[in-house]
N, C-alpha and C positions, 0 to 999 in steps of 0.2 A: 190498800192505798187510800189515804185520805182524799176527799173530794177537793179539787182546786177551787179556790174562791177568786173573785175578781181581783183582790189585792195580790194574790200570788201569780196572777196571769201577767201582770205588768211589772217591769223593772226598768227604771230609768237610769241610764249610765251617766257619768259625768257630762256636763254640757259641752265640753270640748269635743266629744265624739259626736254629739248630736243624735246618737242612735237610741231608739226606743225599741225595746224588745217585748215579745210575748212568748207564749208557750204553744207548741204544736197542739192542734185540736185532737189528735188521735188519742183514744182512751188511755193507753198505757205509756204514752210518750211525754217526757218532760224536757225535750230539746228546746232550747231558746232559738227563736227565729225573729226576723224583722217583723215589726208590727203590721206592715203592709201585706204580709203573707198569712195564709191560713194554716199551712202545715210545713213540716220539714220536707226536704226533697224526697226521701225514701217513702214517706207516707203519702205525699201528694201523688206520686206515681202509682200508688195502690188504688187510687180512686179511678173509676171507669172514665175513659176519655170523653164520653158524651157529657158527663157531669163537669169535668174540667173545662170543656168548651162552653157549657152553659154558665159556669162561674165567670169565665173571662168575658163573656158577652154581657152578662147582667151587671158586672162590676162597675162599668162606666168609669166615673172619676172618683169613686169612693176609695180612699186610701187606707181605711181601717175596716177590715171585714167584721170586726166585733161590733161596729156601729151601723150595721147594715139595716136597710128597711125595704119593704115591698118585695119585688121579684128577687132581688139579690138575697134577701134574708131567707126566702123560700128555698133558693138553690143551696145556700149554706146549710140549712136544716136538713135537706135531702142528702147532702154530702156527709154530714155528721151521722145521720141514721145509717148510711152505707158503711161508714167507718166502724160503727158499733157492731153491725152485723158481721163485717169482715173480722173484727177482733174476736168475736165469739166463735166464729168458724176456726180461726187460727188456734185459739185456746182448746178447742175440741179436736184439733188435729185434722180438720177438713180443709181442703184448699179450694 
């Protein structure tokens, strides 16, 4: 699977909808999600609840997780690392 680039992460729909979409951060998922979210529902629920809580706490008023800085960016990086480890385990047949 080719690596996603920034240009493939964003798709702007017609202005009348006002919706801006991104792609789920999960390594093998290409599901389109609202830009204000980090993952699709099924992959978000695969992240441990302590990380989801840290994400919601650190998020504050930031509406775009891809433009995160500081503590918020650290939490997102930890979530992405967890997602990669979980995907490797899934592919290896380990739960």
